[in-house]
C-alpha positions as protocol buffer text, in pm:
chain_id: "A"
residue {
  index: 1
  type: VAL
  ca { x: 13547 y: 5751 z: 12363 }
}
residue {
  index: 2
  type: GLN
  ca { x: 13501 y: 5822 z: 12732 }
}
residue {
  index: 3
  type: LEU
  ca { x: 13655 y: 6131 z: 12887 }
}
residue {
  index: 4
  type: GLN
  ca { x: 13737 y: 6189 z: 13253 }
}
residue {
  index: 5
  type: ALA
  ca { x: 13837 y: 6538 z: 13364 }
}
residue {
  index: 6
  type: SER
  ca { x: 14013 y: 6611 z: 13690 }
}
residue {
  index: 7
  type: GLY
  ca { x: 14225 y: 6871 z: 13865 }
}
residue {
  index: 8
  type: GLY
  ca { x: 13971 y: 7135 z: 13955 }
}
residue {
  index: 9
  type: GLY
  ca { x: 13956 y: 7299 z: 14293 }
}
residue {
  index: 10
  type: LEU
  ca { x: 13955 y: 7620 z: 14491 }
}
residue {
  index: 11
  type: VAL
  ca { x: 14239 y: 7865 z: 14431 }
}
residue {
  index: 12
  type: GLN
  ca { x: 14305 y: 8227 z: 14509 }
}
residue {
  index: 13
  type: ALA
  ca { x: 14327 y: 8486 z: 14234 }
}
residue {
  index: 14
  type: GLY
  ca { x: 14671 y: 8479 z: 14079 }
}
residue {
  index: 15
  type: GLY
  ca { x: 14714 y: 8110 z: 14151 }
}
residue {
  index: 16
  type: SER
  ca { x: 14748 y: 7814 z: 13919 }
}
residue {
  index: 17
  type: LEU
  ca { x: 14577 y: 7486 z: 13848 }
}
residue {
  index: 18
  type: LYS
  ca { x: 14640 y: 7210 z: 13598 }
}
residue {
  index: 19
  type: LEU
  ca { x: 14344 y: 7023 z: 13459 }
}
residue {
  index: 20
  type: SER
  ca { x: 14381 y: 6676 z: 13315 }
}
residue {
  index: 21
  type: CYS
  ca { x: 14155 y: 6477 z: 13090 }
}
residue {
  index: 22
  type: THR
  ca { x: 14201 y: 6106 z: 13036 }
}
residue {
  index: 23
  type: ALA
  ca { x: 14043 y: 5944 z: 12734 }
}
residue {
  index: 24
  type: SER
  ca { x: 13959 y: 5582 z: 12683 }
}
residue {
  index: 25
  type: GLY
  ca { x: 13918 y: 5442 z: 12338 }
}
residue {
  index: 26
  type: ARG
  ca { x: 14154 y: 5411 z: 12048 }
}
residue {
  index: 27
  type: VAL
  ca { x: 14026 y: 5710 z: 11855 }
}
residue {
  index: 28
  type: PHE
  ca { x: 14178 y: 5969 z: 12090 }
}
residue {
  index: 29
  type: SER
  ca { x: 14492 y: 6026 z: 11887 }
}
residue {
  index: 30
  type: ASN
  ca { x: 14282 y: 6096 z: 11577 }
}
residue {
  index: 31
  type: ASN
  ca { x: 14072 y: 6366 z: 11740 }
}
residue {
  index: 32
  type: GLY
  ca { x: 14122 y: 6731 z: 11805 }
}
residue {
  index: 33
  type: MET
  ca { x: 14059 y: 6803 z: 12173 }
}
residue {
  index: 34
  type: GLY
  ca { x: 13911 y: 7103 z: 12344 }
}
residue {
  index: 35
  type: TRP
  ca { x: 13841 y: 7253 z: 12682 }
}
residue {
  index: 36
  type: PHE
  ca { x: 13516 y: 7439 z: 12739 }
}
residue {
  index: 37
  type: ARG
  ca { x: 13376 y: 7603 z: 13050 }
}
residue {
  index: 38
  type: GLN
  ca { x: 13043 y: 7711 z: 13183 }
}
residue {
  index: 39
  type: GLY
  ca { x: 13029 y: 7967 z: 13459 }
}
residue {
  index: 40
  type: PRO
  ca { x: 12732 y: 8043 z: 13685 }
}
residue {
  index: 41
  type: GLY
  ca { x: 12450 y: 8182 z: 13475 }
}
residue {
  index: 42
  type: LYS
  ca { x: 12663 y: 8177 z: 13163 }
}
residue {
  index: 43
  type: GLU
  ca { x: 12662 y: 7987 z: 12839 }
}
residue {
  index: 44
  type: ARG
  ca { x: 12916 y: 7722 z: 12758 }
}
residue {
  index: 45
  type: GLU
  ca { x: 13233 y: 7885 z: 12629 }
}
residue {
  index: 46
  type: PHE
  ca { x: 13527 y: 7755 z: 12430 }
}
residue {
  index: 47
  type: VAL
  ca { x: 13853 y: 7794 z: 12623 }
}
residue {
  index: 48
  type: ALA
  ca { x: 14127 y: 7614 z: 12432 }
}
residue {
  index: 49
  type: GLY
  ca { x: 14174 y: 7353 z: 12164 }
}
residue {
  index: 50
  type: ILE
  ca { x: 14454 y: 7141 z: 12027 }
}
residue {
  index: 51
  type: SER
  ca { x: 14482 y: 6948 z: 11703 }
}
residue {
  index: 52
  type: TRP
  ca { x: 14533 y: 6573 z: 11689 }
}
residue {
  index: 53
  type: ARG
  ca { x: 14911 y: 6584 z: 11686 }
}
residue {
  index: 54
  type: GLY
  ca { x: 14940 y: 6893 z: 11899 }
}
residue {
  index: 55
  type: GLY
  ca { x: 15071 y: 7113 z: 11622 }
}
residue {
  index: 56
  type: SER
  ca { x: 14793 y: 7369 z: 11640 }
}
residue {
  index: 57
  type: MET
  ca { x: 14650 y: 7534 z: 11951 }
}
residue {
  index: 58
  type: THR
  ca { x: 14368 y: 7784 z: 11977 }
}
residue {
  index: 59
  type: TYR
  ca { x: 14261 y: 7996 z: 12272 }
}
residue {
  index: 60
  type: VAL
  ca { x: 13980 y: 8230 z: 12355 }
}
residue {
  index: 61
  type: ASP
  ca { x: 14116 y: 8582 z: 12391 }
}
residue {
  index: 62
  type: SER
  ca { x: 14043 y: 8605 z: 12762 }
}
residue {
  index: 63
  type: VAL
  ca { x: 14289 y: 8325 z: 12848 }
}
residue {
  index: 64
  type: LYS
  ca { x: 14568 y: 8391 z: 12599 }
}
residue {
  index: 65
  type: GLY
  ca { x: 14900 y: 8421 z: 12776 }
}
residue {
  index: 66
  type: ARG
  ca { x: 14762 y: 8257 z: 13092 }
}
residue {
  index: 67
  type: PHE
  ca { x: 14640 y: 7912 z: 12984 }
}
residue {
  index: 68
  type: THR
  ca { x: 14827 y: 7644 z: 12792 }
}
residue {
  index: 69
  type: ILE
  ca { x: 14673 y: 7337 z: 12637 }
}
residue {
  index: 70
  type: SER
  ca { x: 14882 y: 7029 z: 12567 }
}
residue {
  index: 71
  type: ARG
  ca { x: 14832 y: 6660 z: 12500 }
}
residue {
  index: 72
  type: ASP
  ca { x: 15015 y: 6331 z: 12539 }
}
residue {
  index: 73
  type: ASN
  ca { x: 14880 y: 6086 z: 12283 }
}
residue {
  index: 74
  type: ALA
  ca { x: 15084 y: 5801 z: 12426 }
}
residue {
  index: 75
  type: LYS
  ca { x: 14892 y: 5838 z: 12752 }
}
residue {
  index: 76
  type: ASN
  ca { x: 14559 y: 5942 z: 12597 }
}
residue {
  index: 77
  type: MET
  ca { x: 14562 y: 6262 z: 12797 }
}
residue {
  index: 78
  type: VAL
  ca { x: 14505 y: 6630 z: 12739 }
}
residue {
  index: 79
  type: PHE
  ca { x: 14595 y: 6903 z: 12984 }
}
residue {
  index: 80
  type: LEU
  ca { x: 14507 y: 7263 z: 13057 }
}
residue {
  index: 81
  type: GLN
  ca { x: 14764 y: 7456 z: 13257 }
}
residue {
  index: 82
  type: MET
  ca { x: 14596 y: 7763 z: 13402 }
}
residue {
  index: 83
  type: ASN
  ca { x: 14810 y: 8039 z: 13547 }
}
residue {
  index: 84
  type: ASN
  ca { x: 14727 y: 8380 z: 13690 }
}
residue {
  index: 85
  type: LEU
  ca { x: 14372 y: 8271 z: 13751 }
}
residue {
  index: 86
  type: LYS
  ca { x: 14102 y: 8533 z: 13789 }
}
residue {
  index: 87
  type: PRO
  ca { x: 13762 y: 8518 z: 13960 }
}
residue {
  index: 88
  type: GLU
  ca { x: 13597 y: 8531 z: 13618 }
}
residue {
  index: 89
  type: ASP
  ca { x: 13764 y: 8199 z: 13536 }
}
residue {
  index: 90
  type: THR
  ca { x: 13533 y: 8033 z: 13788 }
}
residue {
  index: 91
  type: ALA
  ca { x: 13339 y: 7766 z: 13601 }
}
residue {
  index: 92
  type: VAL
  ca { x: 13288 y: 7399 z: 13542 }
}
residue {
  index: 93
  type: TYR
  ca { x: 13550 y: 7295 z: 13289 }
}
residue {
  index: 94
  type: TYR
  ca { x: 13479 y: 7023 z: 13036 }
}
residue {
  index: 95
  type: CYS
  ca { x: 13712 y: 6840 z: 12805 }
}
residue {
  index: 96
  type: ALA
  ca { x: 13574 y: 6728 z: 12472 }
}
residue {
  index: 97
  type: ALA
  ca { x: 13679 y: 6530 z: 12168 }
}
residue {
  index: 98
  type: SER
  ca { x: 13628 y: 6685 z: 11828 }
}
residue {
  index: 99
  type: ARG
  ca { x: 13463 y: 6510 z: 11535 }
}
residue {
  index: 100
  type: THR
  ca { x: 13775 y: 6586 z: 11331 }
}
residue {
  index: 101
  type: VAL
  ca { x: 14150 y: 6608 z: 11373 }
}
residue {
  index: 102
  type: MET
  ca { x: 14125 y: 6980 z: 11434 }
}
residue {
  index: 103
  type: ALA
  ca { x: 13990 y: 7161 z: 11741 }
}
residue {
  index: 104
  type: SER
  ca { x: 13696 y: 7384 z: 11656 }
}
residue {
  index: 105
  type: MET
  ca { x: 13580 y: 7667 z: 11877 }
}
residue {
  index: 106
  type: VAL
  ca { x: 13220 y: 7555 z: 11831 }
}
residue {
  index: 107
  type: TRP
  ca { x: 13083 y: 7311 z: 12086 }
}
residue {
  index: 108
  type: ARG
  ca { x: 12860 y: 7141 z: 11829 }
}
residue {
  index: 109
  type: ASP
  ca { x: 13172 y: 7017 z: 11654 }
}
residue {
  index: 110
  type: TYR
  ca { x: 13252 y: 6794 z: 11952 }
}
residue {
  index: 111
  type: ASN
  ca { x: 13081 y: 6461 z: 11999 }
}
residue {
  index: 112
  type: TYR
  ca { x: 13234 y: 6331 z: 12322 }
}
residue {
  index: 113
  type: TRP
  ca { x: 13233 y: 6516 z: 12653 }
}
residue {
  index: 114
  type: GLY
  ca { x: 13376 y: 6457 z: 12996 }
}
residue {
  index: 115
  type: GLN
  ca { x: 13175 y: 6509 z: 13312 }
}
residue {
  index: 116
  type: GLY
  ca { x: 13334 y: 6842 z: 13407 }
}
residue {
  index: 117
  type: THR
  ca { x: 13555 y: 6958 z: 13690 }
}
residue {
  index: 118
  type: LEU
  ca { x: 13481 y: 7266 z: 13899 }
}
residue {
  index: 119
  type: VAL
  ca { x: 13731 y: 7549 z: 13920 }
}
residue {
  index: 120
  type: THR
  ca { x: 13662 y: 7820 z: 14176 }
}
residue {
  index: 121
  type: VAL
  ca { x: 13881 y: 8128 z: 14194 }
}
residue {
  index: 122
  type: SER
  ca { x: 13843 y: 8347 z: 14499 }
}
residue {
  index: 123
  type: SER
  ca { x: 13929 y: 8717 z: 14499 }
}
């Protein structure tokens, strides 16, 4: 599976961005998918995850109510809609495919990673 993330950019606080991740390979629909981020000087952090059929979503507390993860298995894509962005959301965002049908919050449970897309939120 190859993953390609896109949609990052520069936005003012309070603004919105939608990240997309396109997967190649037939296993996409059998994998949970997740978004992680790594800010300057910070460790990689789980942001959101979605199960293989989209029936279960998980979010880190800091983004609940602001971010929404979704997927379109017919198009091999997963999305992260980010609203009311804050400067602390500034990071490189990575999409990843889980080893299982569920989306773990632990990065070691993911075996395929995209290249990352930079999100910068100005105050």
